[in-house]
C-alpha positions as CSV (number, residue, x, y, z in Angstrom):
1,M,-25.0,-14.9,-62.9
2,I,-26.0,-11.3,-63.9
3,P,-29.1,-11.1,-66.1
4,E,-29.0,-9.3,-69.5
5,T,-31.5,-6.8,-68.1
6,N,-28.9,-5.4,-65.8
7,K,-26.8,-4.1,-68.7
8,G,-26.4,-0.3,-68.3
9,K,-26.7,-0.5,-64.5
10,R,-24.0,-0.3,-61.9
11,V,-23.2,-3.4,-59.8
12,F,-21.3,-3.2,-56.5
13,I,-20.3,-5.7,-53.9
14,E,-20.1,-4.8,-50.2
15,F,-18.1,-6.8,-47.7
16,E,-18.9,-6.0,-44.1
17,G,-15.6,-7.4,-43.0
18,I,-12.7,-9.4,-44.4
19,M,-9.9,-10.4,-42.0
20,A,-7.4,-9.2,-43.1
21,N,-5.0,-7.8,-45.8
22,S,-7.5,-8.7,-48.5
23,D,-7.4,-8.5,-52.3
24,V,-10.5,-8.8,-54.4
25,W,-10.9,-9.8,-58.1
26,I,-13.8,-10.1,-60.5
27,N,-13.3,-12.3,-63.6
28,G,-9.5,-12.0,-63.1
29,H,-9.5,-8.2,-62.8
30,H,-8.0,-6.9,-59.5
31,L,-10.5,-4.5,-57.8
32,G,-8.4,-3.4,-54.9
33,S,-6.7,-4.2,-51.6
34,R,-7.7,-3.5,-48.0
35,P,-5.5,-4.2,-45.0
36,Y,-8.0,-3.4,-42.2
37,G,-10.1,-6.4,-41.3
38,Y,-12.8,-4.6,-39.4
39,V,-13.9,-2.1,-42.0
40,S,-16.7,-2.5,-44.5
41,Q,-15.5,-2.2,-48.1
42,I,-17.3,-1.7,-51.5
43,Y,-16.1,-2.5,-55.0
44,D,-17.6,-1.5,-58.4
45,L,-17.9,-4.6,-60.5
46,T,-19.6,-3.1,-63.5
47,E,-16.7,-2.7,-65.9
48,Y,-15.7,-6.4,-65.8
49,L,-19.1,-8.2,-65.6
50,N,-20.4,-10.9,-67.9
51,Y,-24.1,-11.0,-68.6
52,G,-26.6,-13.8,-69.3
53,P,-27.2,-17.3,-68.1
54,D,-24.2,-18.8,-70.0
55,S,-21.6,-16.3,-68.8
56,P,-20.8,-16.8,-65.1
57,N,-18.9,-14.3,-63.0
58,V,-16.2,-15.3,-60.6
59,I,-15.4,-13.2,-57.5
60,A,-12.1,-14.1,-55.9
61,V,-11.0,-13.0,-52.4
62,R,-7.6,-13.6,-51.0
63,V,-6.6,-12.8,-47.4
64,N,-3.1,-12.8,-46.0
65,N,-2.8,-13.4,-42.3
66,S,0.8,-14.8,-42.5
67,L,2.4,-11.9,-40.6
68,Q,1.9,-12.7,-37.0
69,P,1.3,-11.7,-34.3
70,A,-1.0,-9.0,-35.8
71,S,-3.3,-8.6,-32.8
72,R,-3.3,-9.0,-29.0
73,W,-6.6,-10.8,-29.2
74,Y,-8.3,-13.4,-31.5
75,T,-9.3,-11.7,-34.8
76,G,-10.7,-14.6,-36.9
77,A,-9.7,-14.8,-40.6
78,G,-11.4,-14.7,-44.0
79,I,-14.9,-13.4,-44.9
80,Y,-16.5,-13.3,-41.5
81,R,-19.3,-10.8,-42.0
82,H,-22.2,-10.5,-44.5
83,V,-21.6,-9.9,-48.2
84,T,-24.2,-8.0,-50.4
85,L,-24.5,-7.5,-54.1
86,I,-26.0,-4.1,-55.0
87,T,-27.5,-3.0,-58.3
88,V,-28.3,0.6,-59.1
89,N,-28.7,3.0,-62.0
90,D,-25.9,5.1,-63.3
91,V,-27.5,8.0,-61.4
92,H,-28.1,6.8,-57.8
93,L,-27.9,7.7,-54.1
94,D,-24.3,7.1,-53.0
95,H,-23.8,4.1,-50.7
96,W,-23.8,5.4,-47.1
97,G,-24.6,8.8,-48.8
98,V,-27.8,9.6,-46.9
99,F,-27.2,11.3,-43.5
100,V,-30.1,11.8,-41.2
101,T,-29.7,14.2,-38.2
102,T,-32.0,15.9,-35.7
103,P,-30.6,19.4,-35.2
104,E,-33.7,20.6,-33.2
105,V,-35.3,18.4,-30.6
106,S,-38.0,19.1,-28.0
107,A,-40.9,17.3,-26.6
108,K,-43.3,19.4,-28.8
109,E,-41.4,19.3,-32.1
110,A,-38.3,18.0,-33.8
111,V,-36.6,19.0,-37.0
112,V,-35.2,16.1,-39.0
113,A,-32.5,17.1,-41.6
114,I,-31.7,14.8,-44.5
115,Q,-28.5,15.2,-46.6
116,A,-28.4,13.0,-49.7
117,E,-25.4,12.5,-51.9
118,V,-26.3,11.8,-55.5
119,I,-23.8,10.1,-57.8
120,N,-23.9,10.4,-61.6
121,N,-21.7,7.7,-63.2
122,G,-22.9,8.6,-66.6
123,K,-21.5,11.1,-69.0
124,N,-24.5,13.5,-69.3
125,S,-25.6,16.1,-66.8
126,G,-29.1,15.9,-65.4
127,T,-31.5,17.5,-62.9
128,Y,-33.2,15.2,-60.4
129,K,-35.5,15.4,-57.4
130,V,-34.9,14.1,-53.9
131,R,-37.5,13.6,-51.2
132,T,-37.8,11.6,-48.0
133,Y,-40.7,9.9,-46.3
134,V,-40.5,9.3,-42.6
135,T,-42.6,6.8,-40.7
136,A,-42.9,7.1,-36.9
137,P,-42.9,4.2,-34.5
138,D,-46.7,4.8,-34.0
139,G,-47.4,4.7,-37.7
140,R,-47.6,8.5,-38.3
141,T,-46.0,9.5,-41.6
142,Y,-44.3,12.7,-42.7
143,T,-42.9,13.9,-46.1
144,S,-40.1,16.3,-46.8
145,E,-40.2,19.0,-49.3
146,T,-38.8,18.0,-52.7
147,A,-35.2,19.2,-53.5
148,N,-34.0,19.7,-57.0
149,V,-30.4,18.7,-57.6
150,T,-28.3,19.0,-60.8
151,V,-25.5,16.5,-61.2
152,R,-22.9,16.7,-63.9
153,G,-21.6,13.6,-65.6
154,N,-19.1,11.6,-63.5
155,S,-19.6,13.7,-60.5
156,K,-21.5,14.1,-57.2
157,A,-24.0,16.6,-55.8
158,I,-25.7,17.0,-52.5
159,A,-29.4,17.6,-51.8
160,K,-30.7,18.8,-48.5
161,T,-34.2,18.6,-47.1
162,T,-35.9,18.9,-43.7
163,I,-39.0,17.5,-42.0
164,K,-40.8,18.7,-38.9
165,I,-42.1,16.1,-36.5
166,D,-44.8,17.0,-34.1
167,N,-44.7,15.5,-30.6
168,P,-41.8,13.3,-31.4
169,L,-41.3,9.9,-29.8
170,L,-37.7,10.3,-28.5
171,W,-35.0,7.7,-28.6
172,D,-33.5,6.9,-25.2
173,I,-32.1,3.9,-23.3
174,E,-35.5,3.2,-21.7
175,A,-37.7,3.7,-24.8
176,P,-35.5,3.3,-27.9
177,N,-38.0,4.6,-30.4
178,L,-36.9,4.3,-34.0
179,Y,-38.2,6.2,-37.1
180,T,-37.6,5.0,-40.6
181,A,-36.6,7.5,-43.4
182,V,-37.0,6.3,-47.0
183,T,-35.1,8.7,-49.3
184,Q,-36.1,8.6,-52.9
185,L,-34.2,9.9,-56.0
186,L,-36.5,10.7,-58.9
187,S,-36.1,11.4,-62.6
188,G,-39.2,13.3,-63.4
189,T,-41.9,11.3,-61.6
190,R,-40.0,8.0,-61.8
191,V,-38.2,6.7,-58.7
192,I,-34.8,5.6,-59.9
193,D,-33.2,4.8,-56.5
194,D,-34.1,4.8,-52.8
195,Q,-32.5,4.1,-49.5
196,S,-34.1,3.3,-46.1
197,N,-32.4,4.4,-42.9
198,D,-33.6,3.9,-39.3
199,F,-32.8,6.8,-37.0
200,G,-33.7,8.1,-33.6
201,I,-34.8,11.5,-32.5
202,R,-32.7,12.4,-29.4
203,D,-30.6,15.1,-28.0
204,F,-27.5,14.7,-25.8
205,H,-24.6,16.7,-24.4
206,F,-21.8,16.6,-21.8
207,D,-21.7,19.1,-19.0
208,P,-18.3,19.6,-17.3
209,E,-19.8,19.8,-13.8
210,T,-22.7,17.3,-14.0
211,G,-21.8,14.8,-16.6
212,F,-23.9,13.3,-19.4
213,Y,-27.4,14.3,-20.4
214,L,-29.7,12.4,-22.8
215,N,-32.9,14.3,-23.7
216,D,-32.1,16.7,-20.9
217,K,-32.0,13.8,-18.3
218,N,-28.8,13.5,-16.4
219,I,-27.7,9.9,-16.4
220,K,-24.6,7.9,-15.7
221,I,-23.0,6.0,-18.6
222,L,-22.8,2.5,-17.2
223,G,-20.8,0.8,-19.9
224,V,-18.8,-2.2,-20.8
225,C,-16.2,-2.8,-23.5
226,L,-16.8,-5.7,-26.0
227,H,-14.5,-7.4,-28.4
228,H,-16.0,-8.6,-31.7
229,D,-15.8,-12.4,-31.1
230,G,-18.8,-14.4,-29.9
231,G,-17.0,-17.2,-28.0
232,A,-17.4,-20.6,-29.6
233,V,-18.7,-19.1,-32.9
234,G,-15.5,-17.1,-33.3
235,A,-15.6,-13.9,-35.2
236,A,-18.6,-14.7,-37.4
237,V,-21.3,-13.9,-34.9
238,P,-25.0,-14.5,-35.7
239,A,-27.3,-11.6,-34.8
240,S,-29.2,-13.6,-32.2
241,A,-25.9,-14.4,-30.4
242,W,-25.3,-10.7,-30.0
243,E,-28.9,-10.1,-29.0
244,R,-28.5,-12.8,-26.3
245,R,-25.4,-11.1,-24.9
246,L,-27.0,-7.6,-25.0
247,K,-30.1,-8.9,-23.1
248,K,-27.8,-10.2,-20.4
249,L,-26.0,-6.8,-20.2
250,K,-29.3,-5.0,-19.9
251,E,-30.3,-7.3,-17.1
252,V,-27.1,-6.4,-15.2
253,G,-27.9,-2.7,-15.6
254,C,-25.5,-1.9,-18.5
255,N,-26.7,1.0,-20.8
256,A,-23.6,1.6,-23.0
257,I,-21.1,-0.3,-25.1
258,R,-17.6,0.6,-26.2
259,T,-16.5,-1.2,-29.3
260,G,-13.1,-2.3,-28.3
261,H,-11.0,-1.6,-30.2
262,A,-12.5,-1.6,-33.7
263,P,-15.9,-1.1,-35.4
264,M,-18.5,-3.8,-34.9
265,D,-20.7,-5.1,-37.7
266,P,-23.8,-3.2,-38.7
267,T,-26.1,-5.8,-37.2
268,F,-24.6,-5.2,-33.8
269,L,-25.3,-1.5,-34.1
270,D,-28.8,-2.2,-35.3
271,L,-29.4,-4.2,-32.1
272,C,-28.0,-1.4,-29.9
273,D,-30.4,1.0,-31.7
274,R,-33.4,-1.2,-31.0
275,M,-32.4,-2.3,-27.5
276,G,-31.4,1.1,-26.1
277,F,-27.7,1.0,-25.7
278,L,-25.4,4.0,-26.0
279,V,-22.3,3.2,-28.2
280,M,-18.8,4.6,-28.2
281,N,-17.7,3.8,-31.7
282,E,-13.9,3.2,-31.7
283,T,-11.9,3.1,-34.9
284,F,-8.3,1.9,-34.2
285,D,-6.2,0.1,-31.6
286,T,-3.0,1.5,-33.0
287,W,-1.7,4.4,-35.0
288,T,2.0,4.2,-36.1
289,A,3.5,2.7,-33.0
290,A,3.0,-1.1,-32.5
291,K,1.5,-2.7,-29.4
292,N,3.2,-5.3,-27.3
293,H,2.6,-8.8,-28.7
294,A,1.2,-7.3,-32.0
295,P,4.1,-5.9,-34.1
296,Y,2.4,-6.7,-37.4
297,G,-0.9,-4.9,-36.7
298,Y,-2.5,-1.8,-38.1
299,N,0.6,0.2,-37.3
300,L,2.0,-1.0,-40.6
301,H,-0.9,0.5,-42.5
302,F,-2.1,3.6,-40.5
303,E,-0.4,6.3,-42.5
304,E,-1.6,5.1,-45.8
305,W,-5.1,3.9,-44.8
306,W,-6.4,5.9,-41.8
307,D,-8.1,8.5,-44.0
308,K,-10.1,6.0,-46.1
309,D,-10.9,3.7,-43.2
310,T,-12.1,6.6,-41.0
311,R,-14.3,7.9,-43.8
312,D,-15.9,4.5,-44.4
313,I,-16.4,3.8,-40.7
314,V,-18.1,7.2,-40.0
315,R,-20.2,7.3,-43.2
316,R,-21.5,3.7,-42.6
317,D,-22.4,4.2,-38.9
318,R,-23.4,7.8,-38.5
319,N,-27.2,7.2,-38.8
320,H,-27.3,4.9,-35.7
321,P,-28.9,6.8,-32.8
322,S,-27.1,4.6,-30.3
323,I,-23.7,6.1,-31.3
324,F,-23.0,9.1,-29.0
325,I,-19.3,9.5,-29.3
326,Y,-16.3,8.4,-31.5
327,S,-13.0,7.2,-30.2
328,V,-10.1,7.4,-32.7
329,G,-7.7,5.3,-30.7
330,N,-7.1,3.0,-27.8
331,E,-4.0,3.4,-25.5
332,I,-2.1,4.8,-28.4
333,R,1.7,4.5,-28.1
334,D,2.5,7.3,-30.5
335,N,4.1,10.1,-28.5
336,L,1.2,12.5,-27.6
337,N,3.8,14.8,-26.0
338,S,5.0,15.7,-29.5
339,E,3.7,18.0,-32.2
340,E,3.5,15.0,-34.5
341,G,1.4,12.9,-32.1
342,Q,-1.0,15.7,-31.5
343,E,-1.3,16.4,-35.3
344,R,-2.3,12.7,-35.8
345,F,-5.1,13.1,-33.3
346,V,-6.3,16.4,-34.8
347,M,-6.4,15.1,-38.4
348,Q,-8.6,12.2,-37.3
349,R,-10.8,14.3,-35.1
350,D,-11.3,16.8,-37.9
351,M,-12.1,14.1,-40.4
352,V,-14.7,12.6,-38.1
353,K,-16.3,15.9,-37.4
354,T,-16.4,16.9,-41.1
355,L,-18.3,13.7,-41.9
356,D,-20.4,13.8,-38.7
357,P,-20.5,17.1,-36.8
358,T,-23.2,15.8,-34.4
359,R,-21.0,13.7,-32.1
360,P,-17.9,14.5,-29.9
361,V,-14.6,12.8,-30.5
362,T,-12.3,11.4,-27.8
363,I,-9.4,8.9,-27.4
364,A,-8.9,6.3,-24.8
365,L,-5.7,7.7,-23.2
366,F,-3.0,5.4,-22.0
367,R,-1.0,6.6,-18.9
368,P,-1.6,10.3,-19.7
369,N,0.6,11.7,-17.1
370,Q,3.6,9.9,-18.6
371,M,2.8,11.7,-21.9
372,N,2.0,15.0,-20.2
373,V,-1.3,15.2,-21.9
374,Y,-3.0,17.2,-19.1
375,N,-0.3,19.9,-19.3
376,N,0.8,20.1,-22.9
377,G,-2.6,21.1,-24.4
378,F,-3.5,17.7,-25.8
379,A,-6.5,17.2,-23.4
380,E,-8.0,20.4,-24.7
381,L,-8.0,19.0,-28.2
382,M,-10.5,16.3,-27.2
383,D,-14.2,17.2,-27.0
384,V,-14.4,14.8,-24.0
385,V,-11.3,13.6,-22.1
386,G,-11.3,9.8,-22.1
387,Q,-8.9,7.9,-20.0
388,N,-8.3,4.2,-19.3
389,Y,-8.0,3.0,-15.7
390,R,-6.2,5.2,-13.0
391,V,-9.5,6.9,-12.2
392,N,-7.8,9.0,-9.6
393,E,-5.7,10.7,-12.3
394,L,-8.9,11.5,-14.3
395,E,-10.5,12.9,-11.2
396,Q,-7.4,15.1,-10.6
397,A,-7.4,16.2,-14.3
398,W,-11.0,17.5,-13.7
399,K,-10.0,19.2,-10.5
400,D,-7.1,20.9,-12.2
401,D,-9.5,22.2,-14.9
402,P,-13.2,21.9,-14.1
403,N,-14.1,22.9,-17.6
404,R,-13.0,19.5,-18.8
405,K,-15.7,16.9,-19.7
406,V,-14.4,13.5,-18.5
407,L,-15.3,9.9,-19.2
408,G,-13.7,6.6,-18.1
409,T,-13.1,4.9,-21.4
410,E,-11.8,1.6,-19.9
411,N,-12.1,0.7,-16.3
412,A,-11.5,-2.0,-13.7
413,R,-14.4,-3.7,-12.0
414,D,-13.4,-2.9,-8.4
415,R,-15.5,-1.1,-5.9
416,M,-13.3,2.0,-5.6
417,T,-13.6,2.6,-9.3
418,W,-17.4,2.4,-9.1
419,L,-17.5,4.8,-6.2
420,A,-15.5,7.3,-8.2
421,L,-18.3,7.4,-10.7
422,R,-21.2,7.1,-8.2
423,D,-20.0,9.9,-6.0
424,N,-18.7,12.5,-8.5
425,P,-21.3,14.3,-10.6
426,F,-18.6,15.4,-13.1
427,M,-17.8,11.8,-14.0
428,S,-19.9,11.1,-17.0
429,G,-19.5,7.3,-17.0
430,Q,-17.3,4.3,-17.2
431,F,-16.7,1.4,-19.6
432,L,-15.7,-1.8,-17.7
433,W,-13.1,-4.2,-19.2
434,T,-15.1,-6.3,-20.2
435,G,-18.7,-7.3,-20.7
436,F,-17.9,-10.9,-21.8
437,D,-14.8,-13.1,-21.6
438,Y,-13.1,-13.1,-25.0
439,L,-10.8,-15.2,-27.1
440,G,-7.0,-14.6,-26.9
441,E,-5.0,-12.0,-25.0
442,S,-4.0,-14.7,-22.5
443,D,-1.0,-16.8,-21.5
444,C,-0.9,-20.5,-22.2
445,P,-2.5,-22.7,-20.9
446,E,-5.3,-20.1,-20.9
447,V,-6.8,-19.4,-24.3
448,V,-9.4,-16.9,-23.1
449,A,-9.2,-13.6,-21.3
450,D,-11.5,-13.9,-18.3
451,H,-12.1,-10.2,-17.6
452,G,-15.8,-10.3,-18.4
453,L,-18.9,-9.8,-16.2
454,F,-20.1,-12.9,-18.1
455,D,-18.2,-15.9,-19.3
456,R,-18.0,-16.6,-23.0
457,T,-21.0,-19.0,-22.9
458,G,-23.1,-16.2,-21.3
459,G,-22.9,-17.5,-17.7
460,W,-23.1,-15.0,-14.9
461,K,-19.9,-14.5,-12.9
462,P,-19.9,-13.0,-9.4
463,D,-18.8,-9.7,-10.7
464,A,-22.0,-9.5,-12.8
465,W,-24.2,-9.9,-9.7
466,Q,-22.1,-7.3,-7.8
467,R,-22.5,-4.9,-10.7
468,Q,-26.2,-5.6,-10.8
469,S,-26.4,-4.6,-7.1
470,W,-24.8,-1.3,-8.0
471,W,-26.4,-0.6,-11.3
472,T,-30.1,-1.6,-10.9
473,D,-33.0,-0.7,-8.7
474,K,-35.0,-3.9,-8.9
475,P,-34.5,-5.6,-5.6
476,M,-32.0,-8.4,-5.7
477,V,-29.8,-10.6,-3.5
478,R,-27.1,-13.1,-4.6
479,I,-25.0,-15.4,-2.4
480,V,-21.3,-16.2,-3.2
481,R,-18.6,-18.0,-1.3
482,R,-15.2,-16.3,-0.8
483,V,-12.5,-18.8,-1.7
484,N,-9.5,-16.5,-2.1
485,P,-9.6,-13.3,0.0
486,E,-6.3,-12.1,-1.4
487,V,-7.6,-11.8,-4.9
488,N,-11.3,-11.3,-3.8
489,R,-12.3,-14.5,-5.7
490,F,-15.9,-15.8,-5.2
491,I,-17.7,-19.0,-6.2
492,A,-21.4,-19.2,-6.7
493,D,-22.5,-22.6,-5.1
494,W,-22.7,-24.4,-1.8
495,T,-21.0,-27.5,-2.9
496,P,-17.2,-27.4,-2.1
497,A,-14.9,-29.7,-3.9
498,N,-13.7,-31.1,-0.6
499,M,-16.2,-31.9,2.1
500,D,-13.4,-32.0,4.6
501,I,-14.3,-28.3,5.3
502,I,-17.4,-29.3,7.2
503,G,-17.3,-27.4,10.5
504,E,-14.6,-25.0,9.2
505,T,-15.2,-21.3,9.0
506,V,-16.1,-20.0,5.6
507,S,-16.7,-16.5,4.3
508,V,-20.1,-15.8,2.7
509,A,-20.9,-12.6,0.9
510,V,-24.2,-11.4,-0.5
511,F,-24.5,-8.8,-3.2
512,S,-27.7,-6.8,-2.8
513,N,-29.4,-3.4,-3.4
514,C,-31.9,-3.9,-0.6
515,E,-31.7,-2.2,2.8
516,E,-30.8,-5.3,4.8
517,V,-30.1,-9.0,4.2
518,E,-30.6,-12.0,6.5
519,L,-28.7,-15.2,5.9
520,F,-30.0,-18.6,6.8
521,L,-28.2,-22.0,6.9
522,N,-30.5,-25.0,7.1
523,G,-33.3,-22.8,8.4
524,E,-31.2,-21.1,11.1
525,S,-30.6,-17.4,10.9
526,M,-27.0,-16.4,10.7
527,G,-27.9,-12.8,11.4
528,V,-29.1,-9.6,9.7
529,V,-26.6,-7.2,8.0
530,E,-27.5,-3.8,6.7
531,V,-26.3,-3.2,3.1
532,P,-23.3,-0.9,3.5
533,D,-23.4,2.6,1.9
534,D,-19.9,2.1,0.5
535,A,-21.1,-0.6,-2.0
536,S,-19.5,-3.4,-0.1
537,P,-21.3,-6.8,0.0
538,C,-22.9,-8.0,3.2
539,E,-20.6,-10.6,4.8
540,W,-20.7,-13.4,7.3
541,E,-18.2,-15.8,8.8
542,I,-20.0,-19.1,9.4
543,D,-19.2,-22.7,10.0
544,Y,-19.7,-24.7,6.8
545,A,-22.5,-27.3,6.9
546,P,-24.0,-29.0,3.8
547,G,-27.7,-28.4,3.1
548,E,-29.5,-25.2,2.1
549,I,-28.1,-21.7,2.4
550,K,-30.5,-18.8,1.7
551,A,-30.5,-15.0,1.7
552,I,-33.5,-12.8,1.9
553,G,-33.4,-9.0,1.2
554,R,-35.7,-6.6,2.9
555,I,-36.8,-3.0,2.2
556,N,-38.9,-1.2,4.8
557,G,-39.1,-4.5,6.7
558,K,-40.7,-6.4,3.8
559,I,-39.1,-9.3,2.0
560,V,-38.5,-8.2,-1.6
561,A,-35.8,-10.6,-2.9
562,E,-34.3,-14.0,-2.0
563,H,-31.7,-16.4,-3.3
564,G,-30.3,-19.7,-2.2
565,Y,-28.3,-22.9,-3.0
566,Q,-28.5,-26.5,-2.1
567,T,-25.5,-28.8,-1.6
568,A,-25.3,-31.3,-4.5
569,S,-24.9,-35.0,-4.0
570,R,-23.5,-37.5,-6.5
571,A,-24.1,-36.7,-10.2
572,R,-27.0,-38.8,-11.7
573,K,-28.1,-37.2,-14.9
574,V,-27.6,-34.7,-17.7
575,S,-30.5,-32.2,-17.9
576,L,-31.0,-30.2,-21.1
577,S,-32.7,-26.8,-21.2
578,T,-33.2,-24.5,-24.2
579,E,-33.5,-20.8,-24.1
580,K,-36.1,-20.7,-26.9
581,E,-38.3,-23.3,-28.5
582,V,-38.7,-21.7,-31.9
583,L,-35.8,-21.2,-34.3
584,K,-35.8,-19.3,-37.6
585,N,-34.3,-21.0,-40.6
586,T,-31.6,-18.3,-41.2
587,W,-27.9,-18.1,-40.4
588,D,-28.4,-15.2,-38.1
589,D,-30.6,-17.1,-35.6
590,V,-29.2,-19.7,-33.2
591,V,-30.3,-21.3,-30.0
592,Y,-28.2,-22.0,-26.9
593,I,-28.9,-25.3,-25.3
594,T,-27.4,-26.0,-21.8
595,A,-26.5,-29.4,-20.5
596,T,-26.4,-29.4,-16.7
597,I,-24.9,-32.1,-14.6
598,E,-27.4,-32.7,-11.7
599,D,-27.9,-35.0,-8.8
600,D,-31.1,-37.0,-8.2
601,K,-32.9,-33.9,-6.8
602,G,-32.0,-31.7,-9.7
603,V,-29.3,-29.8,-8.0
604,K,-26.3,-28.8,-10.2
605,C,-23.1,-30.6,-9.5
606,P,-20.3,-28.0,-10.0
607,N,-17.2,-30.0,-9.3
608,G,-17.1,-32.9,-11.8
609,Q,-15.6,-33.1,-15.3
610,E,-18.0,-35.2,-17.2
611,K,-17.7,-35.6,-21.0
612,V,-21.0,-34.6,-22.5
613,K,-21.9,-35.8,-26.0
614,F,-24.7,-34.1,-28.1
615,M,-26.6,-35.6,-30.9
616,I,-29.2,-34.0,-33.2
617,S,-31.9,-35.1,-35.5
618,G,-34.2,-33.1,-37.8
619,P,-33.4,-30.0,-39.8
620,G,-30.7,-28.6,-37.5
621,E,-27.0,-28.5,-37.0
622,I,-24.8,-28.2,-33.9
623,I,-22.4,-25.4,-35.0
624,A,-20.4,-25.3,-31.8
625,V,-20.1,-26.6,-28.2
626,D,-18.5,-24.7,-25.3
627,N,-18.0,-24.5,-21.6
628,A,-16.7,-21.5,-19.5
629,D,-13.2,-23.0,-18.8
630,I,-10.6,-20.5,-19.9
631,R,-8.0,-23.3,-20.0
632,S,-10.0,-25.7,-22.1
633,H,-8.2,-26.7,-25.3
634,E,-11.0,-28.8,-26.6
635,R,-12.5,-28.0,-30.0
636,Y,-15.5,-25.9,-30.5
637,K,-16.7,-27.3,-33.8
638,T,-17.5,-30.8,-32.5
639,N,-20.4,-32.5,-30.7
640,E,-18.8,-33.2,-27.3
641,K,-17.3,-31.2,-24.5
642,T,-16.1,-31.6,-20.9
643,S,-18.4,-30.0,-18.3
644,Y,-17.1,-27.0,-16.4
645,R,-18.7,-25.9,-13.2
646,G,-21.5,-28.4,-14.0
647,E,-22.4,-27.1,-17.5
648,V,-21.8,-27.5,-21.2
649,V,-23.5,-25.4,-23.9
650,A,-24.4,-26.5,-27.5
651,I,-25.2,-23.8,-30.1
652,V,-27.7,-25.0,-32.7
653,C,-28.9,-23.5,-36.0
654,A,-31.7,-24.6,-38.4
655,T,-31.0,-26.1,-41.8
656,G,-34.6,-26.4,-42.8
657,I,-38.2,-26.4,-41.5
658,G,-39.6,-28.9,-38.9
659,E,-38.9,-30.4,-35.5
660,I,-35.3,-30.5,-34.2
661,K,-34.4,-32.9,-31.4
662,V,-31.2,-32.5,-29.4
663,Y,-29.9,-35.2,-27.2
664,A,-27.3,-35.1,-24.5
665,S,-25.5,-38.1,-22.8
666,S,-22.6,-38.8,-20.5
667,S,-21.1,-42.1,-19.4
668,G,-22.9,-43.4,-16.4
669,L,-25.5,-40.7,-16.3
670,E,-29.1,-40.5,-17.4
671,G,-29.4,-38.5,-20.6
672,S,-32.1,-36.1,-21.8
673,M,-33.6,-34.5,-24.9
674,V,-35.2,-31.1,-25.9
675,R,-37.3,-30.2,-29.0
676,I,-37.0,-27.1,-31.1
677,N,-39.4,-26.0,-33.8
678,A,-37.6,-24.6,-36.9
679,V,-39.7,-22.2,-38.9
680,E,-39.4,-20.0,-42.0
681,N,-37.4,-16.8,-41.5
């Protein structure tokens, strides 16, 4: 229902994402189509609206996902991101039309530049005023000068203002300070529109010899790639689910995210701003050439839609301080050794830099030597040379031309790839494939790609602990068992599936960033090993015996970290734990509750496959259940799941205010219960 008082105003609807090939109507009038499922889109409803309590309006959205396969990974379908109704005057600030930059940054003073686009949907020209108020993280306030802007009827004009900030609080990965700019549009003394934008004051650049600098500090970009799904919740990911994942990535030492291979939703970027992540904002996975296993993807629409989609992506996202670079393609199969292929890159690069001249533009190159990009001039078209995998080729590309700025845009998780970054100052950084396991891009019976540092429930995998030993300074040790030397596969427990291995030699590895590690089995020392300089784990060959295995890490002879496992006996109970005890009554907040299969001493039993059933009472709902099994074909939207490696996860949201109780049970095992307090948002 639109009230009568809104007559004479403009009413828009914004969809943050519709998957895919969508058409939108209002009261039977077709507003438009959009094939790309990852881009935000806005429609003007004004001309077709009904007003008053007795005249409802019907918005209809149709999506068409019938042409398959359209993607190599799981995309979701339908309206999977937030939808907002926006009401403004005929003369208003354009949506995404306020652009905040920091052209001058120092510790003593920063200049904030605000560019505001003013739209006049009316017939008559008018002169208006634009001003911006800035609030600092510490509460200090600043005001821009007032700019006058004359806007003709049915046209647009731009107003530019600046503000000087003394002793600015800089945004960086350690202290992600955010300022808020409220830009006002005035008719005389009356405010007729305003927009609020968070931004950060920071400076960054790439140096061809020494890599990446943030606020004049040389740092390595320690990144991961992320797809847009959130595991059991699918593509519609609550904000707290993203926050949970980003916290885990921070813990492992990650400081950067590559959006692979499409734009994330604005909430995700807001979190990166607040939590101190650098972001490579990627636009497309394909141009005109199709990818294997995805012939009906964006390649069918690129030529018609790349311009509009690129504009909307950049305009929507350019105020986020976390974004430090744009990628306009991932492993593009168009021929980059042709004039046509190079022109496609240049037109996108130039479009991005016209809308946002403050960031460099790259592309995630695919087998560049095959396309001759390091010899045909294409590499020189990129502000930063980005290449996927084959890190030795990227090293050679820099050696052939040391003026190139280079960045690993997608990388394997192996040790040699890490050493290439660690030991070469010119290597700006790397983005591992991937931060979390993701849905799709797998061969049946697998339904999940298990390339992540973390599994899709958020569980740590051995690669995450290894990465933590390389990426962080806080002392740590972590024990793993090597179960397949040929593929370097590890398991994180001391409870083998078959106790027949008692007395047999087993390989034990410990990931650590200490100086030395000592391993103990049932209180007896298995020896001290110095942590190798080549980033290898500490390793022992020992005779397996059940009981307790423990590692201690030392620096300067002092114990600074330790970790251990107990061998589990027979499963006796299901133990519930919750990551938080207070839950907001909003769609964007969820809590992860873990059911762990334990023996009578509370040791996790990793080898059984117990069916765990969840029940809930009070103002809450179990929206999904999950385990980390990449071959599990059990449903997510149910209340029971088979344990994997001793665990099952339930995801709960609030449906009201009050106490929520969640119960877990399994046949033949003792059950348990946890309480959560649901509160107002």
